[in-house]
C-alpha positions in Angstrom: -99.5 113.2 -62.4 -98.6 115.2 -65.5 -97.2 118.7 -65.8 -100.6 119.9 -67.1 -102.3 118.7 -63.9 -99.7 120.6 -61.9 -100.5 123.7 -64.0 -104.2 123.2 -63.2 -103.5 123.0 -59.5 -101.5 126.3 -59.7 -104.2 128.0 -61.7 -106.7 127.0 -59.0 -104.4 128.3 -56.3 -104.1 131.6 -58.0 -107.8 131.9 -58.3 -108.4 131.0 -54.7 -105.7 133.5 -53.6 -108.0 136.3 -55.0 -111.3 134.9 -53.6 -109.6 133.9 -50.3 -111.6 130.7 -49.9 -109.5 129.3 -47.1 -110.7 125.7 -47.0 -110.2 125.0 -50.7 -106.8 126.7 -50.8 -105.6 124.5 -47.9 -106.6 121.3 -49.7 -104.9 122.5 -53.0 -101.7 123.3 -51.2 -101.7 119.9 -49.5 -101.9 118.3 -53.0 -99.0 120.4 -54.3 -96.9 119.5 -51.2 -97.6 115.8 -51.8 -96.5 116.0 -55.4 -93.3 117.8 -54.6 -92.4 114.8 -52.6 -93.4 112.0 -54.9 -93.8 113.2 -58.6 -91.2 113.2 -61.2 -89.3 116.3 -62.1 -90.8 116.4 -65.6 -94.3 116.7 -64.0 -93.1 119.3 -61.5 -91.6 121.6 -64.2 -94.4 124.3 -63.8 -93.4 124.6 -60.1 -89.7 125.1 -61.1 -90.6 128.1 -63.3 -91.0 131.8 -62.4 -94.8 131.6 -62.4 -95.0 128.6 -60.1 -92.8 130.4 -57.6 -94.9 133.5 -57.8 -98.1 131.6 -57.1 -96.6 129.7 -54.1 -95.2 133.0 -52.9 -98.7 134.4 -52.7 -99.4 132.0 -49.9 -95.9 131.8 -48.4 -95.1 135.5 -48.0 -98.4 137.3 -48.0 -100.8 137.8 -45.0 -102.4 134.4 -45.1 -103.8 131.8 -42.8 -100.7 130.5 -40.8 -101.4 126.9 -41.7 -101.5 127.7 -45.4 -98.4 129.8 -45.1 -96.5 127.0 -43.6 -97.6 124.5 -46.3 -96.6 126.9 -49.0 -93.1 127.4 -47.4 -92.7 123.6 -47.3 -93.6 123.4 -51.0 -91.0 126.0 -51.8 -88.4 124.1 -49.8 -89.1 120.9 -51.7 -88.9 122.7 -55.0 -85.5 124.2 -54.2 -84.3 120.9 -52.9 -85.2 119.2 -56.1 -84.3 121.9 -58.6 -80.9 123.6 -58.2 -81.6 125.9 -61.2 -84.8 127.2 -59.6 -82.7 128.5 -56.7 -81.3 131.2 -59.0 -84.7 132.1 -60.2 -85.8 132.4 -56.6 -82.9 134.8 -56.0 -83.5 136.8 -59.2 -87.1 137.4 -58.3 -86.2 138.9 -54.9 -87.5 136.2 -52.6 -84.6 136.1 -50.2 -85.8 139.5 -48.8 -89.3 138.0 -48.3 -87.8 135.0 -46.6 -85.9 137.3 -44.2 -89.2 139.2 -43.5 -90.8 135.9 -42.5 -87.8 135.0 -40.3 -88.1 138.3 -38.5 -91.6 137.3 -37.3 -89.8 134.7 -35.1 -92.5 132.0 -35.6 -90.9 128.7 -34.4 -93.2 126.8 -36.7 -91.8 128.5 -39.8 -88.2 128.5 -38.6 -87.2 125.2 -40.3 -88.6 126.2 -43.6 -87.4 129.8 -43.7 -83.9 128.9 -42.5 -83.6 126.2 -45.2 -84.9 128.5 -47.9 -82.3 131.1 -47.1 -79.6 128.4 -46.8 -80.4 127.4 -50.4 -80.0 131.0 -51.5 -76.7 131.4 -49.6 -75.3 128.3 -51.3 -75.5 130.1 -54.7 -72.2 131.8 -55.5 -74.1 134.5 -57.4 -76.0 135.7 -54.4 -74.5 138.8 -52.8 -75.1 138.6 -49.0 -73.9 142.1 -48.3 -77.3 143.8 -48.3 -78.8 141.0 -46.3 -76.3 141.5 -43.5 -76.0 145.3 -43.6 -79.5 146.4 -44.5 -81.8 143.6 -43.5 -80.4 142.4 -40.2 -79.6 138.8 -41.3 -77.2 138.1 -38.5 -79.4 139.6 -35.8 -82.3 137.5 -36.9 -80.3 134.3 -36.8 -78.7 135.3 -33.4 -82.1 135.9 -32.0 -83.4 132.4 -33.0 -80.4 130.6 -31.6 -80.6 132.6 -28.3 -84.2 131.5 -28.0 -83.3 127.8 -28.4 -80.5 128.2 -25.8 -83.1 129.2 -23.2 -84.5 125.7 -23.2 -83.3 123.3 -20.5 -83.6 120.4 -22.8 -80.6 119.2 -25.0 -81.0 119.6 -28.7 -82.2 116.5 -30.5 -80.3 114.6 -33.2 -83.2 115.2 -35.7 -81.8 116.9 -38.9 -85.3 118.5 -39.3 -85.1 120.2 -36.0 -85.6 124.1 -36.4 -82.7 124.9 -34.0 -80.3 122.8 -36.1 -81.6 124.5 -39.2 -80.7 127.9 -37.8 -77.3 126.6 -36.6 -76.5 125.2 -40.1 -77.5 128.5 -41.6 -75.2 130.4 -39.2 -72.2 128.2 -40.0 -72.8 128.4 -43.7 -73.3 132.2 -43.7 -70.1 132.8 -41.6 -68.0 130.7 -44.1 -69.7 132.1 -47.2 -69.3 135.8 -46.0 -66.2 135.6 -43.8 -66.0 139.4 -43.5 -69.4 139.4 -41.8 -68.7 136.4 -39.5 -68.0 138.7 -36.5 -71.7 139.6 -36.6 -72.5 136.1 -35.2 -70.3 136.5 -32.1 -73.4 137.3 -30.0 -74.3 133.6 -30.6 -71.1 132.3 -29.1 -72.5 132.1 -25.6 -75.8 130.4 -26.6 -73.8 128.0 -28.8 -71.6 127.0 -25.9 -74.7 126.7 -23.7 -76.3 124.3 -26.2 -73.0 122.4 -26.4 -72.9 122.0 -22.6 -76.2 120.2 -22.7 -75.1 117.7 -25.3 -75.1 114.3 -23.6 -71.7 112.7 -23.0 -72.8 109.7 -25.1 -73.1 111.9 -28.2 -70.1 111.8 -30.6 -68.4 114.9 -31.9 -69.4 113.7 -35.4 -73.1 113.2 -34.7 -75.9 115.7 -34.3 -76.2 118.0 -32.5 -72.5 118.2 -31.5 -71.3 118.3 -35.1 -73.3 121.3 -36.2 -72.4 123.2 -32.9 -68.7 122.5 -33.6 -69.2 123.7 -37.2 -70.5 127.0 -35.8 -67.5 127.4 -33.5 -65.2 126.7 -36.5 -66.9 129.4 -38.6 -67.1 132.3 -36.2 -64.0 134.2 -35.0 -64.0 133.0 -31.4 -60.5 134.4 -30.9 -61.9 137.9 -31.0 -63.7 137.4 -27.7 -62.1 138.4 -24.5 -63.6 135.5 -22.6 -64.1 131.8 -23.3 -65.4 129.7 -20.4 -63.1 127.0 -19.2 -66.1 124.7 -18.8 -66.5 124.9 -22.6 -62.8 124.0 -23.0 -63.4 120.9 -20.8 -66.4 119.9 -22.9 -64.5 120.2 -26.2 -61.6 118.2 -24.8 -64.0 115.5 -23.5 -65.3 115.2 -27.1 -61.7 115.0 -28.3 -60.9 112.2 -25.8 -63.9 110.2 -27.0 -63.1 110.8 -30.6 -59.4 109.8 -30.8 -59.8 106.1 -30.4 -62.0 106.1 -33.5 -59.4 108.3 -35.4 -56.5 105.8 -35.2 -55.4 106.0 -38.8 -57.5 102.9 -39.8 -60.5 105.0 -41.0 -60.0 108.0 -43.3 -63.5 109.2 -42.6 -63.0 109.1 -38.8 -59.8 111.1 -39.2 -61.5 113.7 -41.3 -64.4 114.0 -38.8 -61.9 114.9 -36.1 -60.5 117.9 -38.0 -63.2 120.5 -37.2 -62.9 119.8 -33.5 -59.1 120.3 -33.6 -59.6 123.5 -35.6 -61.7 124.9 -32.8 -59.0 123.9 -30.2 -56.3 125.5 -32.5 -58.3 128.7 -32.6 -58.5 128.7 -28.8 -54.7 128.2 -28.6 -54.4 131.3 -30.8 -57.0 133.3 -28.9 -56.9 136.1 -26.3 -58.6 134.4 -23.3 -55.7 133.4 -21.1 -57.8 131.2 -18.8 -59.0 129.2 -21.8 -55.5 128.8 -23.2 -54.2 127.8 -19.8 -56.9 125.1 -19.3 -56.3 123.8 -22.8 -52.5 123.5 -22.1 -53.3 121.6 -18.9 -55.3 119.1 -21.0 -53.0 118.5 -23.9 -49.4 119.1 -22.8 -47.6 116.1 -21.4 -47.3 115.9 -17.6 -44.3 114.4 -15.7 -46.3 111.2 -15.4 -46.8 111.1 -19.2 -43.0 111.3 -19.6 -42.5 107.9 -18.0 -42.7 106.6 -21.6 -41.6 108.0 -25.0 -44.2 110.6 -26.0 -46.7 109.0 -28.4 -46.4 105.5 -26.8 -48.8 105.9 -23.8 -52.6 106.1 -23.4 -53.2 109.6 -22.1 -54.6 112.4 -24.3 -51.2 114.0 -25.1 -49.8 110.5 -26.0 -52.7 109.6 -28.2 -52.6 113.0 -30.0 -48.9 112.6 -30.8 -49.4 109.0 -31.8 -52.1 110.1 -34.3 -49.5 112.3 -36.1 -47.7 109.1 -37.1 -50.7 106.9 -37.8 -53.1 109.1 -39.7 -53.2 109.1 -43.5 -54.7 112.6 -43.4 -51.9 115.2 -43.8 -54.3 118.0 -42.7 -55.0 116.3 -39.5 -51.3 115.6 -38.8 -50.4 119.3 -39.4 -53.3 120.5 -37.3 -52.2 118.4 -34.3 -48.6 119.6 -34.5 -49.7 123.2 -35.1 -51.9 123.0 -32.0 -48.9 122.0 -29.9 -46.9 124.8 -31.5 -49.5 127.4 -30.7 -49.9 126.3 -27.1 -46.1 126.5 -26.8 -46.4 130.3 -27.7 -44.7 129.5 -31.0 -41.4 129.2 -29.1 -39.3 126.5 -30.8 -37.5 125.7 -27.5 -40.8 125.3 -25.6 -42.2 123.3 -28.5 -39.4 120.8 -28.6 -39.4 120.5 -24.8 -43.2 119.8 -24.8 -43.4 117.1 -27.5 -39.8 116.0 -28.2 -37.7 116.8 -31.2 -38.8 113.6 -32.9 -42.4 115.0 -33.2 -41.4 118.6 -33.7 -38.8 118.3 -36.4 -41.2 118.2 -39.3 -43.1 121.4 -38.4 -39.9 123.3 -37.6 -38.5 122.3 -41.0 -41.6 123.3 -42.8 -41.5 126.7 -41.1 -37.8 127.2 -41.9 -36.9 127.2 -38.2 -33.3 126.1 -37.7 -32.9 124.0 -34.6 -29.4 122.5 -34.0 -28.1 119.9 -31.5 -26.7 122.9 -29.5 -30.3 124.3 -29.2 -31.4 120.9 -27.9 -28.7 120.9 -25.3 -29.4 124.5 -24.4 -33.1 124.0 -24.0 -32.4 121.0 -21.7 -30.0 122.9 -19.6 -32.5 125.8 -19.1 -35.3 123.5 -18.0 -35.9 123.3 -14.3 -37.7 120.0 -14.5 -36.4 116.5 -14.6 -33.8 115.4 -17.1 -35.7 114.7 -20.3 -34.5 113.0 -23.5 -35.0 115.9 -26.0 -35.7 113.5 -28.9 -38.3 111.3 -27.4 -39.6 113.5 -24.6 -39.2 110.7 -22.1 -37.6 111.2 -18.7 -34.1 109.8 -18.8 -34.6 108.2 -15.4 -37.4 106.2 -17.0 -35.5 104.9 -20.0 -34.7 101.2 -19.9 -31.3 99.9 -20.6 -31.0 97.9 -23.8 -31.1 94.2 -23.4 -28.8 93.8 -26.5 -25.1 93.0 -25.8 -22.6 95.8 -26.6 -21.3 95.7 -30.2 -17.8 94.4 -30.7 -15.2 96.6 -32.4 -15.5 94.6 -35.6 -19.4 95.0 -35.6 -19.0 98.8 -35.1 -16.6 99.0 -38.1 -19.0 97.0 -40.3 -22.0 99.3 -39.3 -19.8 102.4 -40.0 -18.9 101.0 -43.4 -22.6 100.2 -44.2 -23.6 103.7 -43.1 -20.9 105.3 -45.2 -22.0 103.4 -48.3 -25.7 104.2 -47.7 -25.0 108.0 -47.4 -22.8 108.0 -50.6 -25.6 106.3 -52.5 -28.2 108.8 -51.3 -25.9 111.7 -52.2 -25.2 110.3 -55.7 -29.0 110.0 -56.3 -29.5 113.6 -55.2 -31.8 112.5 -52.3 -29.7 114.3 -49.7 -27.2 117.1 -49.8 -25.5 116.9 -46.4 -22.0 115.7 -45.8 -21.6 112.0 -44.9 -21.4 111.8 -41.1 -18.8 109.0 -41.2 -16.6 111.3 -43.3 -17.2 114.1 -40.9 -16.2 111.9 -37.9 -13.1 110.6 -39.8 -11.9 114.1 -40.8 -12.4 115.4 -37.3 -10.1 112.8 -35.9 -12.9 111.0 -34.0 -12.4 107.8 -36.1 -9.0 106.3 -36.1 -8.0 104.5 -39.3 -6.4 101.1 -38.6 -3.0 100.2 -40.2 -3.1 97.6 -42.9 -1.6 94.9 -40.7 -4.1 95.6 -37.8 -6.2 92.6 -38.7 -3.3 90.1 -38.7 
């Protein structure tokens, strides 16, 4: 197939558009569609030009036979998939408004094609979406389509070419691309959660359809809603529980895939719905049973989340987990340290410039009505095991003190730390007694 043959097909289609000979037009469109899938870009150049878009648009956006209209929409889809530069021409010629008009018709057969066409437009940084939202009802059209899919009792498939998934992808992209308009998609929150509830337990958070539903929850401002069902919190936490064993620090990809789910939970921790926050806290905060071991050493969800902060190689994931605990602790440093232990909390407190002294640790422990807890590890003191090592002799203690003194002096000399040597502090305070010269005789 050559570019000249493609031009001839387009010329025939333009002629048939005037004479309206349906049967012949259908066959011509089928040929064009086949070539958009198999022919080389050099041959398809006429389709990538303004005139090629115009002729296909005669069938895609005018009052035509529905079958021909659908084929023409698919042709345009393939053209925009293959030629990024043609997307700008498509925008310049005003086709996004025509796509929206087709989307308003609510034809399920055209939904995949029209949603993808508008998605290609939205991906262009030069395309101003303001008019589409404010004058043409873009969000309302997408919301209506998603609500229709939520009415089905069947779970969404994992087929990327499913029309519902196309509309969901469009929503998440638009909400990110036009953040100031994202609130317009809040009417889709309930349908999205309904669709999420139908996702089988065997489906991973990183696989379709769960992944695209989570992307939607990330992109719309869920914190602005007064209510968020606790059943949806349970579903999200179940996905998290299944995901954490895969995100153990051994796979960078698995760690990255976990981040969107944690972002949703973090937004919930920041949100207004008190019941949702309470249920989330019940799931992720350590229980008394969890404190039988140092936090991060057990197998429950709180333990595994805290363990991941030390095993992941993704700093964003580590920060998101710790920030999640900070939010669910009402951003109260004392609650935060009590919930996860100073060992896990120190990094975030330091990054936020929050001073937390040993006196604060002692004060927080004294004000707690629960069991006596080691403020560093988060473990109940009653569950701590005594060391099997024999007690150090006085000579060994002195050697360790000398070694520690030398280490701190080296670090200070290299500029790595600027704190006073603790051994010097102890000596100057009178807590270390210097031995006379003849003490070793």
